[in-house]
VEXLUM-424207 format. One line per field, with one value per residue: residue in three letters; chain; x, y, z of N, C-alpha, C in turn. Coordinates in pm, whole numbers. Each point is the difference from the previous one (the first is absolute). Last residue first. Example, Ala and Ser with C-alpha at 12.3 -4.5 7.8 and 13.67 -1.06 7.14 Angstrom:
REM VEXLUM-424207
code c(SER, ALA)
unit c(A, A)
nx c(1285, 29)
ny c(-225, -572)
nz c(708, -7)
cax c(82, -89)
cay c(119, 119)
caz c(6, 0)
cx c(-77, 90)
cy c(109, 120)
cz c(73, 0)
END
This chain:
REM VEXLUM-424207
code c(UNK, UNK, UNK, UNK, UNK, UNK, UNK, UNK, UNK, UNK, UNK, UNK, UNK, UNK, UNK, UNK, UNK, UNK, UNK, UNK, UNK, UNK, UNK, UNK, UNK, UNK, UNK, UNK, UNK, UNK, UNK, UNK, UNK, UNK, UNK, UNK, UNK, UNK, UNK, UNK, UNK, UNK, UNK, UNK, UNK, UNK, UNK, UNK, UNK, UNK, UNK, UNK, UNK, UNK, UNK, UNK, UNK, UNK, UNK, UNK, UNK, UNK, UNK, UNK, UNK, UNK, UNK, UNK, UNK, UNK, UNK, UNK, UNK, UNK, UNK, UNK, UNK, UNK, UNK, UNK, UNK, UNK, UNK, UNK, UNK, UNK, UNK, UNK)
unit c(A, A, A, A, A, A, A, A, A, A, A, A, A, A, A, A, A, A, A, A, A, A, A, A, A, A, A, A, A, A, A, A, A, A, A, A, A, A, A, A, A, A, A, A, A, A, A, A, A, A, A, A, A, A, A, A, A, A, A, A, A, A, A, A, A, A, A, A, A, A, A, A, A, A, A, A, A, A, A, A, A, A, A, A, A, A, A, A)
nx c(9002, -464, -309, -121, -333, -460, -225, -125, 353, 312, 76, -276, -463, -240, -103, -264, -52, -177, -114, -323, -456, -249, 167, 116, 171, 60, 66, 103, 321, 238, 418, 325, 421, 267, 381, 274, 298, 436, 42, -137, 298, 346, -99, 22, 424, 191, -142, 141, 168, -287, -396, 21, -28, -432, -268, 72, -199, -453, -128, -265, -281, -242, -254, -73, -23, -109, -194, -284, -127, -391, -323, -195, 147, 114, 48, 49, 124, -37, 75, 358, 386, 150, 34, -41, 149, 434, 65, 243)
ny c(10408, -80, 356, 124, -249, 93, 495, 422, 291, 107, -317, -64, 86, -324, -412, 54, 75, -178, -430, -98, 295, 411, 336, -71, 56, -246, -395, -440, -410, -482, -356, -475, -398, -504, -444, -382, -401, 18, 275, -176, -289, 194, 137, -321, -98, 300, 203, 320, 414, 188, 196, 438, 362, 117, 268, 456, 253, 159, 309, 25, -26, -352, -200, -342, -302, -270, -432, -337, 130, 97, -20, 241, 510, 509, 581, 513, 551, 550, 401, -61, 185, 203, -21, -477, -335, -196, -226, -46)
nz c(-5222, -4, -61, -437, -210, 114, 12, 202, 349, 377, 392, 393, -88, -232, 226, 462, 550, 441, 269, 339, -31, -54, -304, -528, -567, -484, -260, 302, 143, 145, 147, 140, 72, -74, -69, -208, 62, 187, 383, 411, 220, 257, 434, 337, 182, 327, 471, 342, -211, -324, 159, 165, -305, -152, 269, -15, -343, 53, 428, 467, 498, 387, 448, 466, 519, 500, 202, -179, -506, -366, -440, -349, -138, -268, -113, -258, -60, -181, -226, -420, -330, -479, -481, -296, -306, 90, 495, 479)
cax c(142, 77, 15, 98, 130, 54, 35, -118, -48, -16, 94, 133, 59, 10, 123, -15, 23, 44, 89, 136, 48, -75, 47, -116, 24, -20, 47, -112, -45, -66, -103, -38, -107, -24, -103, -51, -137, 4, 58, -99, -108, 53, 1, -139, -43, 57, -55, -45, 93, 123, -28, 1, 138, 76, -48, 63, 138, 11, 9, 135, -13, 106, -18, 28, -40, 87, 55, -32, 97, 106, 36, -108, 60, -95, 61, -86, 45, -30, -40, -141, -22, 1, 76, -72, -132, 12, -18, -122)
cay c(32, -123, -32, 96, -38, -119, -99, -86, -25, 124, 3, -43, 106, 118, -3, -83, 56, 139, 2, -27, -138, -79, 29, -13, 11, 132, 104, 54, 132, 68, 92, 113, 70, 138, 60, 125, -23, -98, 67, 96, -76, -50, 116, 25, -107, 15, -110, -113, -37, -44, -132, -99, -15, -72, -138, -56, -34, -130, 18, -14, 71, 85, 10, 132, 21, 86, 114, -22, -89, 69, -84, -97, -125, -102, -131, -93, -134, -110, 63, -13, -111, 35, 123, 77, 32, 116, -41, 54)
caz c(-25, 11, 143, 53, -53, 67, -99, -10, -137, -74, -113, 44, 82, -86, -78, -118, -133, -17, -116, 48, -11, 97, 136, 86, 143, 60, -90, -77, 44, -111, 47, -84, 69, -41, 85, -56, -46, -109, -117, -48, -65, -128, -89, -37, -91, -135, -79, 81, 107, -66, -60, 109, 48, -102, 8, 120, -37, -66, -146, -54, -126, -53, -144, -57, -139, -81, 75, 141, 64, 73, 115, 21, 45, 40, 17, 71, -34, 91, 126, 39, 90, 141, 25, 101, -51, -89, -139, -59)
cx c(65, 149, 85, 26, 111, 139, 65, 22, -128, -43, -15, 104, 145, 66, 14, 127, -24, 11, 47, 100, 140, 48, -75, 46, -131, 24, -13, 51, -122, -60, -58, -115, -35, -117, -13, -114, -63, -139, 0, 50, -106, -108, 49, -11, -144, -46, 54, -47, -40, 102, 125, -28, 10, 143, 79, -41, 76, 144, 27, -2, 141, -42, 107, -20, 31, -56, 92, 55, -36, 97, 114, 27, -113, 76, -105, 67, -83, 63, -29, -27, -147, -29, 9, 84, -77, -134, 8, -2)
cy c(48, 24, -126, -29, 92, -40, -122, -108, -83, -18, 122, 14, -36, 116, 121, 5, -101, 48, 141, 2, -13, -145, -80, 16, -8, -2, 139, 111, 42, 130, 69, 80, 121, 55, 147, 60, 126, -23, -94, 70, 94, -77, -42, 117, 22, -107, 3, -121, -130, -48, -56, -140, -109, -24, -85, -146, -57, -37, -135, 27, 7, 69, 92, -6, 141, 24, 79, 110, -18, -100, 69, -88, -96, -125, -97, -136, -94, -128, -106, 68, -9, -122, 36, 122, 91, 38, 124, -38)
cz c(127, -24, 19, 147, 51, -50, 68, -105, 5, -145, -89, -112, 37, 74, -91, -83, -109, -142, -35, -115, 57, 1, 106, 144, 76, 150, 62, -91, -82, 51, -122, 62, -85, 78, -33, 79, -58, -59, -120, -126, -58, -77, -138, -97, -47, -98, -143, -80, 68, 103, -65, -52, 107, 46, -100, 18, 119, -37, -67, -150, -57, -130, -55, -151, -45, -138, -90, 91, 148, 65, 74, 121, 32, 41, 50, 2, 85, -53, 106, 133, 38, 85, 148, 38, 96, -63, -91, -148)
END
């Protein structure tokens, strides 16, 4: 669960544009498990990503919005409305 969201979603919507010919499944996996498996199975590729400085970022809204998937705003998450204090 993302630290920006205080509660689990009531609904999860999945979409498949091209279904597999047979079987198929949609795993739900914590991202750290994906990272661990990538390091085990693709160590050279992970090394290249690290060398190139691959970065994934998320920009949180300032205010909480319970109707959004983003959920908590950074002011609520960090307990301040001062961006510099939140960055610390």
